[in-house]
N, C-alpha and C positions, 0 to 999 in steps of 0.2 A: 459559539458561533463567531465567525469573523465576517464582517461586512466591509468590503473594500472597493475602492475605485482608483485606477491608475491611468496615467497618461498613455496614449497609444504608442507614442514615440518617445524615447527609443524603446524598442520592443524587448531588449535583453532583460531589464529588470522584471517586466511583466511575465516573461517566460520563466525566469528563475523562481518567481513566486508561485506560478502554476506548478512547476516541477516539485517544489518543496511541499506544497499542499498535497500533491499526488503521492509523494513518498510518505506523508503522514497518514494517508488513507482518508482524507477529508471527503465528506459527501457534499457534492455540489447541489445546493438547493435551487438557486437561480444564478444567473451571471452576477458575479461579485458577492455572493453569499455562500459560505461553506460552513459545515458543521462537523464537530468531532464530539465523541463522548467526553463528559466532564471528568477530568482528573488533572492532577498537578502537572504531569508531563505534557499533556495536550495543551493545557492553558499556557504553559511556558513556551511551547513551540508556536502557538498562535501569536503570543506577544512578540516573539522574534520575527515572525512573518509581518506583523503589523509595523514593526520598526523598519523593515526593508521596504514596505510599501511607502511609508512616510519619507524615507531616504530618497526614494525615486520620484518624489513630488506628488504622491497620491495621498489618499485619505483612508484610514482604517479604524474601525472600532470593534471591540470584542464585546460580545453579549453572552450572557448565560440565559438560556431559554429552554423551554420544554414544548414539544409538540402539543397542540391543543386537544388532540384526540388520540386514543390508543391506536386507531387505525393509521393515523399519520406517523406515529412513532414506529409502528410495525413496518410500514412501508420504508421508512428511512433506514431502519435496521436491516431490512431485507435487501435494500440496494447496497449497503456496505457488505453484507454477507455474500451476495452474489458476485460482487467485484472480486473479493479475495478468493471465493470458491473457484472462479474461472482461472485465476492465476495458479491455484493449487492443482487444478486439473491439467493445465498446460505443463506444469512442472512434472507431475506424475507421468504424463504421456511421454515427455522427453526422456525421463529416467527409464521408462520401460523400453523405449526405442533404443537407448544406448546399451542395453544388455547384450545386443547382438553385435556391437561394434568391437573393434580391435582393442586390446587392453590399454594401450596408450590413450586412445580416444575415450575409453570408459573413464580413466582416471581424470582426464581434463574435464570431461562432462560432469563427473561427480563433484569436483571442486567448485565448478561454476554453479551447479545446481544447489549445492549447500549454501553458497553465498546468497543465491536468489531466495532460498527458503528463509534465511535469516532476515532478509529485507522485507519479505512478505509478512513474516511474523510481527515485525515492528509496527505494521499498519493494520494488523488483523485484530480489530477490537471485539469481534464476535466470531470466534473460530467455528467454521463449518466442519462437517464430517470429512470433507475433502482434505483438510489439513492433515489428518491422521493418515489418509491414503497416500498423500505425497511423502510424508515422513517415512512410511513403510516402504514405498518404492525406492527412496534414496537409501534406506538401510539395505534393501535387497541388492541394489547396484553396488553399494559399498562392500557387501560380502563377496561379490564377484571380483571387485578390484583387489581386495585383500588376499583372495585365493587365486593364484595363477590358473588360467584356463583358457 
């Protein structure tokens, strides 16, 4: 967990921290408190964010914690799963929609969606079934791009 507080102005460092936490897939517990599953990569990333907070004149501490009850843990995991599931569904829908596009549009869309899939996977700590649906939709779009038609 990362507990942090930053000055309101200038807003640029605060926005940069927020964006970084979002890219990491951090769960927002309350304002100024986020959580990630404990592993070496996430701990290192939170340490990096904490340094940025301190560089901006704020305060940050990293905590290793466990939800007090199984239901709280399940709710936290469910919020992380739903966030990435929604992204996977949007990606799948866009891939399906691109199947009817012109070949050049399909190719550009496929490249962009593959990059988006890689970014989602980096923050997907508890892969939902939608991850496989999105991958399959991209594979299907890829087969259309590789075969002229």
